[in-house]
C-alpha positions in Angstrom: 81.8 2.3 -0.7 80.6 5.1 1.6 82.0 4.4 5.3 81.0 5.5 8.6 83.7 7.2 10.4 84.7 5.2 13.4 84.2 6.6 16.9 87.0 6.1 19.5 86.6 6.4 23.0 88.3 5.6 26.4 85.4 3.9 28.2 87.1 2.4 31.2 90.6 3.5 32.6 91.8 0.8 35.0 94.8 0.6 37.3 97.5 -0.3 34.9 95.6 0.3 31.7 92.5 1.1 29.9 89.7 0.0 27.6 89.3 1.7 24.3 85.9 1.3 22.5 85.8 1.4 18.8 82.5 1.9 16.8 81.6 2.0 13.2 83.9 0.7 10.2 87.7 0.3 10.2 88.8 0.4 6.6 91.6 1.7 4.0 89.8 5.1 4.2 90.6 5.7 7.9 92.8 2.9 9.2 96.0 5.0 9.6 94.2 8.0 11.2 92.6 5.6 13.6 95.8 3.8 14.4 97.3 7.2 15.3 94.4 8.0 17.7 94.6 4.8 19.4 98.3 5.3 20.1 97.3 8.8 21.3 94.7 7.8 23.7 96.0 4.4 25.0 97.6 4.5 28.3 99.0 2.0 30.8 100.6 -1.3 30.5 97.5 -3.0 29.1 95.2 -1.7 26.5 91.9 -3.5 26.0 90.4 -2.7 22.4 86.7 -3.4 22.6 85.5 -4.1 19.1 81.8 -4.8 20.0 80.7 -1.8 18.2 82.8 -2.3 15.2 80.6 -3.5 12.3 83.2 -3.7 9.7 87.0 -4.2 9.3 89.2 -4.9 6.2 92.7 -5.9 5.8 93.9 -2.3 6.2 92.2 -2.2 9.4 93.8 -5.3 10.8 97.2 -4.1 9.6 96.6 -0.8 11.5 95.6 -2.7 14.6 98.8 -4.9 14.2 100.9 -1.8 13.9 99.3 -0.4 17.1 100.3 -3.5 18.8 103.8 -3.5 17.6 104.4 0.2 18.7 102.8 -0.6 22.1 105.0 -3.7 22.4 108.2 -1.7 21.7 107.3 0.1 25.1 106.7 -3.1 26.9 102.9 -2.8 26.7 100.2 -5.0 25.6 97.2 -4.7 23.3 94.4 -7.2 23.4 91.2 -7.4 21.3 88.0 -8.2 23.0 84.4 -8.7 21.9 84.8 -8.7 18.2 81.5 -9.3 16.2 81.7 -12.6 14.3 82.1 -10.9 11.1 85.0 -8.9 12.4 86.4 -11.9 14.0 86.4 -13.8 10.6 88.3 -11.0 8.9 90.9 -10.7 11.6 91.4 -14.6 11.5 91.6 -14.8 7.7 94.1 -11.9 7.5 96.2 -13.6 10.3 96.2 -16.8 8.3 97.2 -15.0 5.0 99.9 -12.7 6.6 103.3 -13.5 8.0 104.1 -13.8 11.7 103.6 -10.3 12.5 100.0 -10.4 12.5 99.8 -13.8 14.4 99.9 -12.8 18.0 96.8 -11.1 18.7 95.1 -11.9 22.0 91.4 -12.1 21.3 89.1 -12.6 24.2 85.8 -13.6 23.9 
């Protein structure tokens, strides 16, 4: 499968946090790199990860997001996912049901 490289951008810094927009595909080929990039650009107490532009995610991508959430939580910070497309939301929900408690605490808005 040829995968589009995801684009990552801070689109809306706000007092106490930021919104990070993700576009493209998040899969086994780029999940670790992208998780590191999200950790690098995320600032503030609250990080909103806007997935409206994400067209595909696999279990590796969901695990990468869980890793980012856990790293931020260790610093007393929060990661929330917002506006996932229906197909992305279905994969996140499926992986959450199949995995252990580590993946069960995403806050998905909308």
